[in-house]
C-alpha positions as CSV (number, residue, x, y, z in Angstrom):
1,T,0.0,0.0,0.0
2,S,1.4,3.4,-1.0
3,T,0.6,6.7,0.8
4,S,0.6,10.1,-0.8
5,V,2.6,12.4,1.3
6,R,2.0,15.6,-0.7
7,Q,-0.6,17.1,-3.0
8,N,-0.3,16.0,-6.7
9,A,0.8,18.8,-8.9
10,D,-1.4,17.5,-11.8
11,T,-5.1,18.4,-11.8
12,Y,-8.0,17.5,-14.0
13,E,-7.7,20.8,-15.8
14,S,-3.9,20.6,-16.3
15,I,-4.2,17.1,-17.8
16,N,-7.3,17.7,-20.0
17,G,-7.1,21.4,-20.7
18,F,-10.5,22.3,-19.4
19,S,-12.3,22.4,-16.1
20,A,-14.1,19.5,-14.5
21,D,-17.1,21.8,-14.2
22,T,-17.4,22.1,-18.0
23,E,-21.0,21.4,-18.9
24,A,-20.2,19.2,-22.0
25,I,-17.1,18.0,-23.7
26,S,-18.6,16.6,-27.0
27,L,-21.2,17.0,-29.6
28,G,-22.8,13.6,-29.3
29,D,-26.4,14.0,-28.2
30,I,-29.3,13.2,-30.5
31,G,-29.9,16.4,-32.4
32,D,-26.3,17.7,-32.2
33,G,-24.6,18.5,-35.5
34,W,-22.6,20.9,-37.7
35,K,-22.4,21.8,-41.3
36,L,-18.8,22.7,-41.7
37,S,-15.5,21.4,-40.4
38,C,-11.7,21.5,-41.1
39,V,-8.5,20.5,-39.3
40,S,-5.7,23.0,-38.5
41,N,-2.7,22.7,-36.1
42,R,-4.0,19.4,-34.7
43,R,-7.4,20.8,-33.8
44,V,-10.8,20.3,-35.4
45,F,-12.8,23.4,-36.1
46,L,-16.6,23.3,-36.6
47,A,-19.0,26.0,-37.8
48,N,-22.7,26.4,-38.2
49,I,-23.5,24.3,-35.2
50,K,-26.6,22.8,-33.7
51,I,-26.7,21.8,-30.1
52,Q,-29.4,20.1,-28.1
53,E,-30.2,22.1,-25.1
54,G,-32.8,20.3,-23.0
55,D,-35.8,19.6,-25.2
56,D,-34.8,22.2,-27.8
57,A,-32.2,22.3,-30.5
58,K,-30.4,25.6,-30.8
59,T,-28.5,26.6,-33.9
60,Y,-25.4,28.8,-33.7
61,G,-25.0,29.9,-37.3
62,D,-22.2,32.4,-36.5
63,R,-20.2,30.3,-33.9
64,I,-17.0,28.4,-34.5
65,M,-16.1,25.6,-32.0
66,Y,-12.7,24.0,-31.7
67,S,-11.4,20.7,-30.2
68,E,-8.5,20.3,-27.8
69,I,-5.1,19.7,-29.4
70,G,-4.8,16.1,-30.6
71,K,-8.3,15.3,-29.2
72,Y,-10.3,15.5,-32.4
73,D,-13.6,14.4,-30.8
74,T,-13.4,16.5,-27.6
75,F,-15.3,19.8,-27.8
76,P,-15.7,21.5,-24.4
77,S,-18.7,23.8,-24.4
78,S,-16.3,26.7,-23.6
79,N,-14.2,26.1,-26.7
80,F,-15.8,28.5,-29.1
81,V,-15.1,31.7,-31.1
82,D,-17.8,34.3,-31.9
83,V,-16.1,36.5,-34.4
84,V,-19.1,38.6,-35.1
85,K,-22.5,37.9,-33.5
86,G,-25.9,38.9,-34.9
87,D,-24.7,40.1,-38.3
88,A,-27.6,38.2,-40.0
89,E,-25.1,35.9,-41.8
90,V,-24.2,32.3,-41.2
91,Y,-21.0,30.5,-41.9
92,T,-21.1,28.8,-45.3
93,A,-17.5,27.4,-45.7
94,L,-14.5,26.8,-43.4
95,V,-11.0,26.3,-44.8
96,E,-7.5,26.2,-43.3
97,Y,-4.4,27.5,-45.0
98,G,-1.0,28.3,-43.7
99,D,-2.0,28.7,-40.0
100,R,-5.0,30.8,-41.1
101,L,-8.6,29.8,-40.7
102,L,-10.7,31.2,-43.6
103,A,-14.3,31.5,-42.3
104,F,-16.7,32.3,-45.1
105,K,-20.2,33.8,-44.5
106,N,-22.7,34.6,-47.2
107,N,-21.2,38.0,-48.0
108,T,-18.1,38.3,-45.7
109,L,-14.8,36.5,-45.3
110,F,-13.0,36.4,-41.9
111,V,-9.3,35.4,-41.8
112,L,-8.3,34.2,-38.3
113,N,-4.7,33.7,-37.2
114,V,-4.7,30.4,-35.3
115,A,-0.9,29.8,-35.3
116,N,-0.5,30.0,-31.5
117,P,-1.2,26.8,-29.5
118,S,-3.1,28.9,-27.0
119,P,-6.5,30.1,-28.2
120,T,-6.1,33.2,-26.1
121,S,-3.5,34.4,-28.6
122,W,-5.7,33.9,-31.7
123,F,-6.8,37.0,-33.4
124,L,-8.9,38.2,-36.3
125,E,-6.4,39.2,-39.0
126,K,-8.6,40.6,-41.7
127,T,-12.2,41.1,-42.6
128,F,-13.2,41.2,-46.2
129,K,-16.7,42.4,-47.3
130,H,-18.3,41.1,-50.5
131,K,-15.9,38.1,-50.6
132,G,-18.2,35.5,-49.0
133,V,-19.7,32.4,-50.7
134,K,-23.2,30.9,-50.9
135,H,-22.1,27.3,-50.1
136,A,-19.0,25.3,-49.3
137,E,-18.7,23.8,-52.8
138,A,-17.8,27.2,-54.1
139,V,-14.5,27.0,-52.3
140,F,-11.5,24.7,-53.2
141,R,-8.4,24.3,-51.0
142,S,-5.2,23.5,-52.8
143,E,-1.5,23.6,-52.0
144,D,-1.2,26.6,-54.2
145,G,-3.8,28.6,-52.3
146,V,-7.5,28.8,-51.5
147,I,-9.8,29.5,-54.5
148,W,-13.4,30.5,-54.4
149,V,-16.1,32.0,-56.6
150,N,-19.0,34.4,-55.9
151,E,-20.9,37.0,-57.8
152,A,-18.0,39.4,-57.7
153,G,-15.4,37.1,-59.3
154,C,-13.0,34.2,-58.9
155,W,-10.7,34.8,-55.9
156,V,-7.3,33.3,-54.8
157,Y,-5.8,33.6,-51.3
158,D,-2.1,32.7,-51.2
159,G,-1.6,33.0,-47.4
160,Q,-1.0,36.8,-47.5
161,N,-3.0,38.4,-50.3
162,I,-6.3,38.0,-52.1
163,Q,-6.5,38.5,-55.9
164,N,-9.6,38.6,-58.1
165,L,-8.6,36.7,-61.2
166,I,-11.3,38.3,-63.4
167,D,-9.9,41.8,-62.9
168,D,-8.8,43.2,-66.3
169,A,-9.6,39.8,-67.9
170,L,-13.4,39.2,-67.9
171,D,-16.2,41.7,-68.0
172,P,-17.9,41.7,-64.6
173,I,-21.1,43.1,-66.2
174,S,-22.1,43.1,-69.8
175,F,-23.8,46.3,-70.9
176,Y,-24.8,45.0,-74.3
177,S,-27.7,42.6,-74.6
178,S,-26.5,41.4,-77.9
179,S,-23.3,39.9,-76.4
180,P,-22.3,36.8,-78.3
181,E,-21.7,33.6,-76.5
182,Y,-17.9,33.9,-76.5
183,E,-18.2,37.2,-74.6
184,L,-20.0,35.8,-71.6
185,S,-19.7,38.3,-68.7
186,W,-19.2,37.1,-65.2
187,R,-22.6,38.3,-64.2
188,D,-24.2,36.2,-67.0
189,F,-22.0,33.2,-66.2
190,Y,-22.2,33.0,-62.4
191,T,-25.1,31.4,-60.5
192,T,-25.7,30.4,-56.9
193,G,-24.9,26.9,-58.0
194,S,-21.4,27.7,-59.3
195,I,-18.6,25.5,-58.1
196,V,-14.8,25.6,-58.5
197,G,-11.9,23.1,-58.7
198,Y,-8.2,23.3,-59.3
199,S,-5.9,20.8,-61.1
200,P,-2.3,21.0,-59.7
201,K,-1.1,18.8,-62.6
202,F,-2.2,21.3,-65.3
203,K,-2.2,24.5,-63.1
204,Q,-5.7,25.2,-64.2
205,I,-8.8,26.4,-62.4
206,L,-12.2,25.1,-63.5
207,V,-15.4,27.0,-62.7
208,L,-18.7,25.2,-63.5
209,N,-21.5,27.7,-63.8
210,N,-24.2,25.4,-62.2
211,C,-23.9,22.0,-60.6
212,G,-27.7,21.6,-60.5
213,G,-29.3,18.7,-62.4
214,S,-31.5,20.5,-65.0
215,A,-29.2,23.5,-65.7
216,A,-27.2,23.8,-68.9
217,K,-23.5,23.5,-68.2
218,T,-20.9,26.2,-69.1
219,V,-17.3,26.2,-67.9
220,Y,-14.6,28.8,-67.6
221,C,-11.0,27.7,-67.3
222,Y,-8.2,29.8,-65.9
223,D,-4.6,28.9,-66.6
224,L,-2.2,30.1,-63.9
225,R,0.8,29.8,-66.3
226,T,-0.6,32.0,-69.0
227,K,-2.8,34.0,-66.7
228,S,-5.7,33.8,-69.1
229,W,-9.3,32.7,-69.2
230,A,-10.9,30.3,-71.7
231,L,-14.6,29.7,-72.1
232,L,-14.9,26.0,-72.8
233,T,-17.8,26.0,-75.3
234,D,-17.7,22.2,-75.7
235,A,-18.0,21.6,-72.0
236,T,-21.0,19.4,-72.6
237,A,-18.6,16.7,-73.8
238,F,-17.5,16.5,-70.1
239,F,-20.5,18.0,-68.2
240,S,-23.9,16.8,-69.2
241,T,-27.2,18.1,-67.7
242,V,-27.1,16.1,-64.6
243,E,-26.4,17.0,-61.0
244,Y,-22.8,17.1,-59.9
245,S,-20.9,16.9,-56.6
246,N,-18.1,19.2,-55.6
247,F,-14.7,19.0,-57.1
248,I,-12.0,16.9,-55.4
249,L,-8.5,15.7,-55.9
250,D,-8.3,11.9,-56.1
251,G,-5.4,9.7,-54.9
252,N,-3.5,10.4,-58.1
253,G,-3.8,14.1,-57.8
254,D,-6.3,14.3,-60.6
255,L,-9.2,16.8,-60.5
256,A,-12.4,14.7,-60.3
257,I,-16.1,15.2,-59.9
258,M,-19.1,12.8,-59.5
259,T,-22.5,12.7,-61.2
260,D,-25.7,12.0,-59.4
261,G,-25.6,8.6,-61.0
262,G,-22.3,7.7,-59.3
263,V,-20.1,8.2,-62.3
264,I,-16.6,9.7,-61.5
265,R,-15.1,11.9,-64.2
266,K,-11.5,13.1,-64.2
267,Y,-10.5,16.4,-65.9
268,S,-7.8,16.4,-68.6
269,P,-7.3,19.3,-71.0
270,V,-5.6,17.0,-73.5
271,S,-7.9,16.1,-76.4
272,N,-7.3,14.8,-80.0
273,S,-10.8,15.7,-81.2
274,K,-10.4,19.5,-81.5
275,S,-11.3,20.8,-84.9
276,A,-9.3,23.6,-86.6
277,N,-12.0,26.1,-86.1
278,S,-12.9,25.4,-82.4
279,I,-10.6,27.9,-80.7
280,E,-10.7,31.7,-80.6
281,L,-8.2,34.1,-78.9
282,I,-9.9,37.2,-77.5
283,T,-7.9,40.0,-75.7
284,K,-9.3,42.2,-72.9
285,Y,-10.3,45.7,-73.7
286,I,-7.0,47.6,-74.1
287,D,-6.9,51.2,-73.0
288,F,-3.1,51.5,-72.8
289,G,-3.2,52.7,-69.2
290,L,-5.0,55.9,-70.3
291,P,-8.7,55.3,-70.0
292,N,-9.7,59.0,-70.3
293,N,-7.7,59.7,-73.5
294,M,-8.5,59.0,-77.1
295,K,-5.9,56.9,-79.0
296,K,-5.1,56.8,-82.7
297,I,-4.2,53.2,-83.9
298,Y,-1.7,53.1,-86.7
299,K,-1.0,49.4,-87.0
300,V,-1.1,46.0,-85.3
301,A,1.8,43.5,-85.6
302,I,1.4,39.8,-84.7
303,T,4.5,37.6,-84.3
304,Y,3.5,34.1,-85.3
305,K,4.5,30.6,-86.6
306,S,2.2,28.7,-89.0
307,S,2.3,25.3,-90.6
308,A,0.0,26.5,-93.4
309,T,-1.1,29.7,-95.1
310,Q,-3.8,31.4,-93.1
311,A,-6.8,33.5,-94.2
312,N,-7.4,36.9,-92.6
313,M,-7.5,36.3,-88.8
314,L,-7.6,39.7,-87.1
315,T,-11.0,41.2,-86.1
316,A,-11.7,43.9,-83.6
317,R,-14.2,46.2,-82.0
318,F,-13.7,49.4,-80.0
319,I,-15.2,51.9,-77.6
320,N,-15.6,55.4,-79.1
321,K,-15.1,58.8,-77.5
322,N,-18.7,58.8,-76.1
323,G,-18.1,55.5,-74.3
324,G,-20.3,53.5,-76.6
325,M,-19.5,50.3,-78.4
326,Q,-18.7,50.9,-82.0
327,N,-19.4,47.3,-83.0
328,S,-21.4,45.0,-80.8
329,T,-19.7,42.1,-82.6
330,F,-16.1,41.8,-83.9
331,S,-15.6,43.3,-87.3
332,S,-13.2,42.0,-90.0
333,N,-13.3,45.3,-91.9
334,L,-11.4,47.5,-89.4
335,F,-8.0,46.3,-90.7
336,N,-6.7,45.2,-94.1
337,N,-7.1,41.6,-95.0
338,L,-3.9,39.6,-94.9
339,T,-3.0,36.1,-95.9
340,L,-0.3,34.8,-93.6
341,A,2.5,32.9,-95.1
342,V,4.0,29.6,-93.8
343,H,6.6,30.3,-91.2
344,T,8.5,27.6,-89.3
345,N,10.4,30.3,-87.5
346,W,8.9,33.5,-86.1
347,G,7.4,35.8,-88.7
348,V,5.5,39.1,-88.3
349,A,2.2,40.0,-89.9
350,V,1.4,43.8,-89.9
351,Y,-2.2,44.9,-90.1
352,E,-3.2,48.5,-90.8
353,P,-6.6,50.2,-90.3
354,T,-8.7,50.5,-93.4
355,S,-9.6,54.0,-92.3
356,A,-8.6,56.4,-89.5
357,L,-9.2,54.5,-86.3
358,Q,-9.5,56.4,-83.0
359,C,-10.8,54.8,-79.9
360,Q,-11.0,55.0,-76.1
361,S,-10.2,51.2,-75.8
362,I,-10.0,48.4,-78.3
363,Q,-10.5,44.6,-78.1
364,F,-9.1,42.0,-80.6
365,K,-10.2,38.6,-81.6
366,I,-8.0,36.3,-83.6
367,K,-10.1,33.8,-85.4
368,P,-8.9,30.1,-85.5
369,P,-6.5,28.9,-88.2
370,S,-8.1,28.1,-91.5
371,A,-5.7,25.2,-91.9
372,G,-2.8,23.5,-90.0
373,T,-1.6,25.0,-86.7
374,I,-0.5,28.4,-85.6
375,D,1.5,29.7,-82.7
376,I,1.2,33.4,-81.6
377,N,4.0,34.9,-79.5
378,E,2.9,38.5,-79.1
379,I,0.6,41.3,-80.3
380,M,2.2,44.7,-80.8
381,I,0.0,47.8,-81.2
382,Y,1.4,51.0,-82.6
383,Y,-0.7,54.0,-81.4
384,R,-0.5,57.6,-80.3
385,A,-2.4,59.0,-77.3
386,K,-4.3,62.2,-78.0
387,K,-4.9,65.0,-75.6
388,T,-8.6,64.9,-76.2
389,I,-10.5,63.8,-73.1
390,V,-13.3,61.3,-73.7
391,K,-16.8,61.9,-72.5
392,S,-18.2,59.9,-69.6
393,G,-19.3,56.6,-70.9
394,V,-21.6,53.8,-69.7
């Protein structure tokens, strides 16, 4: 028989991290639950929580609960964070990245720094309005950053900064009802059913406009290497009008998605079925960094390689001094027609306006090759900025 001669230095609280008087240490009662979870720094974080309190179930839509370190099923009732209470929003997605906890609500994003092992040292690092999401499937966590989509754009968080990938690339709003299919504005593309995925193998982001079952499918693809968007008009070859799950990365690192029929599909941009006239290159609206000045365009030079002669490829449209669209569709009559010769090394095609061309900004479309293949290295525009200040446009 042993006898204790002094008080034990260990207590229930020092061993477990919480007091013995804690009302509850788990979410295990009938009626308990949560909608969102993630793991960061050996803790589980839960959000949008429902707890059975007596005969009633109470929902805490703006509360985040966290487990003890290394105890992934232990949630003392005192382990919670209320970043903002009563803001009429609920948490819709919860993602960890680089010792940060990204807590999305419908319209707001909170970035919490949870690097310290002690919760008392956690703090709200940043609050971003208008960067929330409607549902968790609109967010994708990758090793290259956290990606999400909402009505304002496609966003990437790299651990320090947030960037909107549609800035200066896609029109957020289309002012022209006659917009052709290839000029799909973000407002026309995005729906509350939009979801996003990222392929680390191809460094490409896929945004599916609607994962619902009866909706027509349209897909935008963003390539991180070229920093360009492509509208995949043949997306129906991969996405049919059925309901889809969220995007995931499978065990081989392939971007995959599942249909409501249980069919798993893996994304690959490689295809041997593309026809010569299935791809178009469209630039952004170019204002040369002087949006309030008129510019006179003298010529456009394209550096290219081609395996065959090409019919006239350059079309354009522009914004006039009144801020109006000169052509709602791309015109082939703004520049002289050229037949591009075969070039196995880099050659230069020089286009000149058919008449004096003055604009506030201009957008080009290069039509697909009429035969063979073509590589384009750069587009050079020779212009002169005028002192004339343009009138306020749309």
